[in-house]
N, C-alpha and C positions, 0 to 999 in steps of 0.2 A: 768382576766385582758385583755382588748381589745388591739390588736396590731394596730399600726398606719398603715394607708393605704399605705404609702410609703414602709414599710417593706414587705407587701404582694406583691406589684408590683415588688419589687426587687426579691423576691423569684420566681415569675412567669417568669420574664426576665431571671433569672439564669437557671431555669429549661428549658426554651426554648433554651437557648444557649447550654446547655448540650445535648439536643435532636438533635439539628442541628449538633453539633460537632461529635456526635456518628453516626448518620444516614446518613449525607450528603456524607462522603467518601464511605460508603458502597453502596450508590445509584450510584455513579460514577463507582465503581467497577462492579456493576451489569450491567450497560450500556455497559461497555467494554466486559464483559462476553457474553452478548447477541450479540454484534457486532462480537466478535471473533467466536461465534457459527454460525452466519450468513455467515461469510466468509468461514469457514470450510465446511458448507453445500453447498455453491456455488461451491467450488472446487470439492467436492464429486460428485455433479450432472454433472459438466462440464467434468470430466474425462471419463464419459460414452458416450460422444459425439463421434461418429465415426471419426470425423476429428481431434480430439485432440490427441496429442502424449504426453507422460509423461516420464520424465527422472527419473533416480534413486534418485535424490535429491528431487523430487516432483515438479519440474518446469513443467508446462503444456504449450504447444504451438500448434499453428495452422499455417500451411504453406499456405499462400495465393498465393504467387508466389515464386518459388524456386530460381530464379536468375541465373546468369551465373557462371559456374564453374571457379574457380581461387582462388585468395587470399581471405582468411577468416580472420576475426579479431582474434587476440590473445591478451594476456596480455600486449604486447609491442606496440600494434597498437593504432591508433586513427581512428575514424570513422566520416563520415558525414552522417547524417540521417534526415529523416522526422519522427516525432514521436508524439504520443498523449498518455499521461498517465492518466488513470482514475481509479475510484473505482468501486466496484460491483454495486453501485447505479447508475452508469453512469456519476457521477460528474467528470469533467475533472480537474485535479490538475496541469497539465503542458502540454505544447505542443510547437513544434518548427519545422521549416523547414530549411534545410541547417545548422543544428546544428552540431557543431564539438566538440568532447570530446575524452578523452582517455578512453579506455575500463576499465581501473582500477578505473575510477572516478564514476562508477555507482554501484548500489546495486548488491550483489552476484548473484541473480537470473537473472538480466539483463546481467551481465557479461557472465554467462553461456549461455544464449540465443544468445547473439550477436556472440559468437564463432561458433554457428551452421549455421549462415547465410552466403550466398554468396552475392557478389556485385549485386545490383539491386533486391535483394530478398525482400519479404514483408511477415512479420510474425506477429502474435499476441501472446504475452506472457502473461501467467497468473501466477503471481509470488506469492507463498504463503508467509505469513508474516515471516516465518522462514528464507526465502531467501531475504526478503525486509528489512523493518525497525523494524520488531518485535514489542515489547511492547512500542517502542518509537513513540511519535507523532511527526509530522513534521510541522513546521510553527505554527502560532498562531491560536487558535480556532476561527472560523469564517472567517479566511482569505480565499481568493479564492483558494489558493494552499494548503489548510489544508489537511493533511493525518492523520486520527485517528490511534491510536495504533491498532495492530493486523490486519491491512488492507491487503487484497489481492491487489496487484498492477497489473493493466492490461495495457500493453504497446502495441500499434499498431505501428510497426516500418517498415519503408522502408529504406534499406541500400543503400545509394548512392555511397559511396566510402570508401576504406580502405587505410590508409597510415601510 
């Protein structure tokens, strides 16, 4: 008995839907796995640079300018900074000048880094995903300020003031 053409087309469409449902999520997972590995490799290479210091938590930083001795930010302080946040690809996801915020309002790695700085200091922080946003993506895919999951965050920071 010959099956109608519509029945065959339905089976093909159903099979295609099953393939997409099964393999599409694993493709995305593979992309994040690759991205996670690229970020880990970046940090592993970076830590061997002579100018890079590494804290016990894994935060990496480079001192461009030490700044003046005196008040350092702590959990109770606010800061005024010039900053640029980027990914290992060089894509800038945020930046500002004369930006004011509480030390507690930023990711753990940046909180730790800010507490090391002196007023008028200039540092670059390399924040591993564990001290950043981890497996969470920030903003919408394709947005100018999009941060993929498992991203190393690179912050170039000049500390203008602590209050």
